[in-house]
N, C-alpha and C positions, 0 to 999 in steps of 0.2 A: 713069694717074691714081694718085697715092700713097694710102697708108692714112691714115685720119683720125687726127689726133693725140689721145692720151688727155688728158682734162681733168685739172687738178691734183687735183680732188676724187677722181676714180677712182684716181689714183696713190696718194693717201694711204690710200684704202680697202684697196688691195692690200697696202701696207706694214703696216697694222694687222692685216690677216688673217694675214700671214706671221708677224708677231711673236707673235700669239696662239696659233698652232698648238701650240707646245711645252707650253702650259699647259692644253690641252683635256683630257688624261687626268686631271690633278688636279681640274679642274672637274667632270668626270664622276664621279670618286670621291666628291667632296663631295656631288654631287647624289644619288648612290645612298645616301648616309647614312653612309658609312665615314669615320672620322676626326673625326666631329663630337663624339663622346662621349669616345673613348679617347685618352689622351695617353701614348704609350710613354715611360718614364722618370719619369713622375709616380706613383711608388709610395710616397707618404708614408703616413701612418696615418689611420685614422678616429677622431676624438674621439667621446666618448659622445653628443654632440649631432648627430653625423653629418657635421660639418665635417672638412676635411682639416688635419692638423697634421704638422709636420716631425719632431717627437720622439715617442717612444713612451710617455713618462711618463703621459700622460692618454689613451692610446689604447685602443680596444676590443681585448680579448684573451680567449682562452679562459680561463675561471676554473679554479680547482682543482675537480676533479670525480672521481667514481668511477662508471664505467658498465661495461657488459658487451659484449664484441664477439661476432662470429659463432662463435667457438670456445668461448664461455662463460667467457673469461678477463677479469679485471678490468683496466680501462684507466684511466689517469690522464693529466693534462696532461703530466706528466714523461715518460710513455711515448711521447708524440707528438713530443717535442723532438728537434731535429736533422733533421726532415723537413719539406718544403714540402707543404702539403695543399690540394687543391681540394675544397671542402666542399659537399655537397648535403644537402638536407632532404627526406626522402621516406619512403614506406612501401612494402613489397613487396605490399601488398594491392591487386590490380588492380580490385577492386570499388569502392574509394574513390579510386583513382589510375589512371584509364584511360590517362593519358599516360605511364605508367611505361616502356613500350618506347622511346618517343622520348627520354625523359630518359636512360635507360640507354645509348642509342646515342650521345648527346652525351658522356657520361662515358667511354665506350669510346674515343672519338676522343682525348681528353686522355690516357687511360691508355696507349693504343698509342704515343703520341709518347714517353712516358717509361718504357716497359715495362722497359728495361734499366738504369735509373738508380735505385739504392736509396734516394735521399734525396728522392724525389717520390712522393706517393701520393694516393689518393682516400679521403676520409673522408665517410661518410654518417651522419646523425643521424636516428633513427627519429621519425616523426610518429604512430606507432600502436604503442606498446610492447606492448600486449596481443596484437596480431597478430604483431609482429616478434620472435618467439622466436629464440634463437640457432640452433636447427635450421633454421628457415626462412631466416634470414640467411645461414647457411653454404651452403645450396643456391644462393642468389642469387649470392653472392660467388664460389663455386667455379666456377660456370658462366661468369662474366665475367672472371675474372683468370687463366684457364688459360694465357694467352700470356705472362704476366709472368715475367721471369727470376728475380726475387727474391720470396720470400713476404712477406706482411704489408703489401703496398703498397696493398691495398684493404681498408679497415676499416669495418665497419658497427656502430655503437654503439646499444644499446638499454638500457632500465633504467626508472627512475622517470620517468614522462612529465612530471610537474610540474617535475622538476629540469631535464629537457631543454628544456621550454618556457621556463623562467625563464632558462636559459643563452642561448637564442636571443634572447629579448626584451631582457634587461638587459645582456648582455655582448657579443653579436654584432650587435645591432641588426636582427634579423630576426623581427619579431612575427608570430604566426599570425592570419589573418583568420577571425573566428568564422563568417562566411558561407561560407567556402571553406577550411576548416582543413587540408586535405590537398593543397592546390595552392600550393606556394611556388616562385616562378619565379626565385629568387635563388640564385646560386652565390657562394661566397666564396673568396678566396685567402688562406690563413693561412701566415705564414712559419715558419721553423724554431724560433722562440721563442714561437709561439702568437698573434702579433699579426695583426689583420685588415689586409690591404694593398690589396685591391681587391675589387670585386663585379661580377657579370656577370648577364646575362639568360640563364637556362638554355636557353631555346628557340632562341637565336640562334647559328647556326653561326659567324658571324664573331666573336662575342664569346668563344666557346670558343677560337677562334684567338688572340684577344687574351690569354686566360688562359695558353695555351701559351707565348706570347712573354714574358709577364710573369714566368712561372716561370723561364724562361731568363735573364731580366735579373737576378732576385734571386740565382740560382745564380752568375752571372758576378760580381756584386758580392762574394759570399762568397768565391769563388776568388781574386779580386783582393786581398781583405783577407788571406787566408792567404798569398798570395805575398809581400805586403808584410811580413808577420810573419816569413817565412823570410829575407827580405833583412835585416830588422832584427837577426835572431838572429846574423848573421854579422859585424855591426859591432863596433868596439872597445867594450868594456863601459864604462858610465858610470863616472866617477871616484867615489871615496869622499871625503866632506867631513868636516871637523872634525878634532880632535886624534886621534892614534893612538899606540899603544905597540908597540914592537918587542920581541918576546920575546928573552931572552938566548940567544945561540947560534943566532939565526935564520939561515936559508939562503935565504929568499925571501918573497914576499907571503903565503904560507900561514901564516907565523909572525907576521903583523901583526894586532894587535887594533884594529879600527876603532871609531870613536865610535858608540855605540848609545844610542838614546832610552831613558830609564829607564821603569820601571813607573809606572803612574798609575791613579787612579780618580776620575772626575769625573761630572757630571750633564749629560745632553743636553736638547734642547728639549722632549722629551716627559716630562721628569722621571725618566728611567731612568738607572741607573748605566751608565757607559761606561768601560771600562778597557782596558789593553793587551791583555787576553785577547780582546777583541772585534776586535782588529786582526791577530790571528795568521793568517799565510798570505796577508795582503793587502798590496798596495802602498798607501801613504798619500799623499794630497795635503793638505798642512798649511799653515794660515795663522793670523794673529791679527787681531782686529777688535774693535769695540764698536758696539752698535746705534745709538748717538747720534753716531757719528763723522761730522763734516761735510766731510771731505776725501777721503782715498784709499779708505776702506772701501767706499763704494758702487761705485767703479770696479772694485776687486778682486773684490767680490762678483758683479758682473755678468759679469766674465771667468770666474769659477769657475762661474757658472750655465751658461755656454756649455760649459765642460768637463763639468759634470754631465750636461747634456742629451746630449752626444755619446757619453760613456761609457755612459750609461743606454741610449741607442738601440742601442749595439753589444753589449748584453747582458753588460757587464763588472762588474755589481754585486757578484758573488761574489768578484771578484778585486781590486777597487780600492775604497778608502774615502776620501771627502772628510771632513776634520776641521778645523773652524774653532773657535778658542779665543778667548773674550772676555778683554780686559784690564781690563774694568770689571765684575767679578763682583758688586759691591755693588748695581748697578742692573740688570744683564742677568740677569733671572730666566728660568727655562725658558719661562714664558708670553710674556715679551717677545721672547725669541729665536725662539719658535715663530711669532709674527706676522711677524717679519723673514724667517724661512725660507719661510713661505707666500708672501710677496710675490715671492720668487725662484723659486717652483715647486719647492722642494727636496723630494726624496723623503727622509722622516725616517730611513730605515734606511741610505740610501746617503750622505747628507750630514748629518753630526752636528755640531751647534753645542754647544759645551761650556762650562759654567760650574762654579763650585765655590768653595772658599775661596781667597783671594788667596795665602796661603802655600803652596798646592798648585800653583796655576796659574803664578805668576811663575817659580819655579825650573824648572818643566817647560819653559816657553817659552825662558827665558834660558840654562839650562845643558843642557837636553835637546835642544831644537831649535836652539839658538844664535841665537835671534831677539831683537831689541830689544823690550822691553816695560817700560814704566814710567809712573808717574803724573808729570805735568808741568804745573804750573799755567800755564806760558807757552804750552803747545801748544793748538791749537784743539780744543775738546772736553775738554781736561784730561788727555789721555793721549798718549803718544808710543809708537808701535810700528812695527815693520818693514813695508816694502811687499813683502817677499819671500814667495814661495810655494815650499814645499819638496816634494821627492819623498823618501819614506822607503821603503826596500825591505822585503821580507817578513821580514827578520831585524832590522828596526828600525834600519838604518844609513842615514845621510843620503847621498843620491845625486845631488841636483840642487837648485839655488836659482835662482829666476827673479823678475824684476820683475813683480808681479801687475798693475801698471797699464798694461803694454805688451802689445798684442795679439800682436806678433811673438814675444815671450818666452813668452807663454802657449801660443802655437802650438807652440813648441819644447818646452815642458813636456809637451804632449799626445804629441808625437812620441817623447819620451824615455820616457814611460809605456809606450807601445806597444813600444818597444825592450826595456825592462826586462821586460815581460810575455813577450816572445818569448824572452829569454835565461834567464828564470827557469823 
């Protein structure tokens, strides 16, 4: 007698079971709680309200401060720059912090993973400055960092407690609970420029594992940017724009006098004087506009806002300057330009909007930057000006001109700025 034939329903059940088997490990992982909170690669910034933002301009960051470390040395934000820090908030007083051994064990795990890498460290901020004297902190740190290859990778800061508490509350988003002031379960990941990039539950082993992976991701991005800069440094230099003079008896490019932007002194959106002296040693990104422009200005400004955010996010404020000149100085007062700049989210020290006397601005734009700028009653808004955005190198020479209304050309402008930075 033959075997009974399987029903169609049973066959489909078997097919579905076989198809589901490869996904069981993922379902189990989700059931156990992993992967629900953490998203690798999502390392944007925390805004002051706790939301996530892609740019650093409004992000939480270590403020300027002066505290004392375990060696009795003064430490500032600048002293921490260049290193990625996993930050804990604690005190070495076990009477108020009975969980100190467990927290220390968690920190040691992260420390052990990066013990041989000088640009990753552990930073502790005291919750009891009266107890946490440098001598006590030195004993704690010495005991726990003895396996580190490089000194200074574990820093414990103390000082004025009200200053530390204010930094935690206002800048880092980690307020103390008055009912349990010595128990802070949060760890922060702060990047090499002092910005808060992620937060973790200090008591969770798998979140410490997340922190270790996130540090690796930030380091990888930094290495990729450095590699890109090395590649850019080897490219053909950007051309020089504008008229040039060849010196008598010249034998090569070294005897060529390239067009240079002249000296100037104007007023920015904060009412401050801004001159060529403020541009020394910086690459300039330059354009012309007016606040009432109904045509191309909003488009160019939005493109430059994108450039502003990207360069700001990459910490290039000290090396690059955005400069926008009005062609309508009679109406574009500093106050009016400030409102315009605020709508764009412009950092007033990084992106300066300039006004002044017409007889100073127009020659600078026309003869210095070689841009079109003129009053024209037939033009929309009453002014006609160039749609070009320029790159000016650190010596005041024109090196690139781009259509500011086109995303592809503004992308090329960014790439050329990076190349110029690498080559200079």
